[in-house]
C-alpha positions in Angstrom: 0.0 0.0 0.0 1.0 3.6 -0.5 0.8 5.9 2.5 0.5 9.7 2.7 4.0 11.2 3.3 2.7 13.8 5.8 0.0 11.6 7.4 1.3 8.0 7.1 -1.8 6.6 8.8 -3.8 7.6 5.6 -3.8 5.0 2.8 -3.5 6.6 -0.7 -3.6 3.4 -2.8 -3.3 -0.3 -2.4 -2.2 -2.9 -5.0 -4.6 -5.6 -6.1 -1.7 -8.2 -6.4 1.4 -8.8 -4.3 4.4 -6.7 -5.1 6.8 -9.6 -4.6 6.3 -13.2 -3.7 8.7 -15.8 -2.1 10.7 -17.7 -4.8 14.3 -17.7 -3.7 15.6 -20.4 -1.3 16.3 -17.7 1.3 12.6 -16.9 1.4 11.9 -20.4 2.6 14.7 -20.9 5.1 14.6 -18.9 8.3 12.5 -17.7 11.2 9.3 -17.2 9.2 9.5 -19.5 6.0 7.6 -18.5 2.9 7.4 -14.8 3.7 9.0 -11.8 2.0 8.1 -8.2 2.9 9.2 -5.1 1.1 10.8 -2.5 3.4 12.1 0.2 1.0 12.6 1.1 -2.6 14.7 3.4 -4.8 14.0 4.5 -8.3 16.7 5.4 -10.9 15.1 8.2 -12.8 17.6 7.9 -15.7 16.7 4.2 -16.4 13.4 3.8 -14.7 14.7 0.8 -12.8 13.3 0.2 -9.4 15.3 -1.4 -6.6 13.2 -3.1 -3.9 14.8 -4.1 -0.6 12.9 -6.8 1.3 13.1 -9.2 4.2 13.1 -12.9 3.4 11.8 -15.4 5.9 12.3 -12.7 8.6 16.0 -13.8 8.6 17.7 -12.3 5.5 17.7 -9.0 3.7 17.5 -9.1 0.0 17.3 -6.9 -3.1 15.4 -7.2 -6.3 15.1 -5.0 -9.4 12.2 -4.3 -11.8 11.0 -1.8 -14.3 7.4 -0.5 -14.2 5.0 -1.7 -16.9 3.9 0.8 -19.5 0.2 1.4 -19.5 -1.5 0.8 -22.8 
Protein backbone atom coordinates (compact mmCIF):
# COMPACT_ATOMS: atom_id res chain seq x y z
CA UNK A 1 0.00 0.00 0.00
CA UNK A 2 1.02 3.60 -0.50
CA UNK A 3 0.77 5.87 2.53
CA UNK A 4 0.54 9.65 2.65
CA UNK A 5 3.97 11.20 3.28
CA UNK A 6 2.72 13.79 5.80
CA UNK A 7 0.01 11.64 7.40
CA UNK A 8 1.28 8.04 7.15
CA UNK A 9 -1.84 6.60 8.78
CA UNK A 10 -3.76 7.57 5.61
CA UNK A 11 -3.75 4.98 2.80
CA UNK A 12 -3.51 6.60 -0.65
CA UNK A 13 -3.58 3.42 -2.76
CA UNK A 14 -3.34 -0.33 -2.42
CA UNK A 15 -2.16 -2.92 -4.97
CA UNK A 16 -4.58 -5.62 -6.09
CA UNK A 17 -1.72 -8.15 -6.42
CA UNK A 18 1.39 -8.83 -4.32
CA UNK A 19 4.40 -6.67 -5.14
CA UNK A 20 6.81 -9.58 -4.58
CA UNK A 21 6.29 -13.25 -3.73
CA UNK A 22 8.67 -15.77 -2.14
CA UNK A 23 10.67 -17.67 -4.79
CA UNK A 24 14.33 -17.74 -3.72
CA UNK A 25 15.56 -20.45 -1.31
CA UNK A 26 16.33 -17.74 1.28
CA UNK A 27 12.61 -16.90 1.39
CA UNK A 28 11.86 -20.43 2.62
CA UNK A 29 14.70 -20.87 5.10
CA UNK A 30 14.58 -18.90 8.31
CA UNK A 31 12.49 -17.69 11.21
CA UNK A 32 9.26 -17.24 9.17
CA UNK A 33 9.53 -19.45 6.04
CA UNK A 34 7.62 -18.51 2.89
CA UNK A 35 7.39 -14.80 3.70
CA UNK A 36 8.96 -11.79 2.02
CA UNK A 37 8.09 -8.22 2.86
CA UNK A 38 9.24 -5.06 1.07
CA UNK A 39 10.83 -2.50 3.37
CA UNK A 40 12.08 0.17 0.97
CA UNK A 41 12.64 1.07 -2.64
CA UNK A 42 14.70 3.37 -4.82
CA UNK A 43 13.96 4.53 -8.35
CA UNK A 44 16.68 5.36 -10.87
CA UNK A 45 15.06 8.18 -12.84
CA UNK A 46 17.58 7.86 -15.69
CA UNK A 47 16.75 4.21 -16.44
CA UNK A 48 13.36 3.79 -14.75
CA UNK A 49 14.70 0.79 -12.84
CA UNK A 50 13.27 0.24 -9.36
CA UNK A 51 15.28 -1.44 -6.58
CA UNK A 52 13.19 -3.09 -3.85
CA UNK A 53 14.79 -4.07 -0.55
CA UNK A 54 12.90 -6.81 1.26
CA UNK A 55 13.07 -9.16 4.20
CA UNK A 56 13.10 -12.87 3.38
CA UNK A 57 11.77 -15.41 5.88
CA UNK A 58 12.29 -12.74 8.58
CA UNK A 59 15.96 -13.80 8.57
CA UNK A 60 17.66 -12.35 5.47
CA UNK A 61 17.70 -8.97 3.75
CA UNK A 62 17.47 -9.13 -0.03
CA UNK A 63 17.27 -6.87 -3.07
CA UNK A 64 15.40 -7.25 -6.34
CA UNK A 65 15.05 -5.02 -9.39
CA UNK A 66 12.19 -4.29 -11.78
CA UNK A 67 10.95 -1.77 -14.29
CA UNK A 68 7.39 -0.47 -14.23
CA UNK A 69 5.04 -1.73 -16.91
CA UNK A 70 3.87 0.78 -19.45
CA UNK A 71 0.16 1.44 -19.45
CA UNK A 72 -1.53 0.79 -22.78
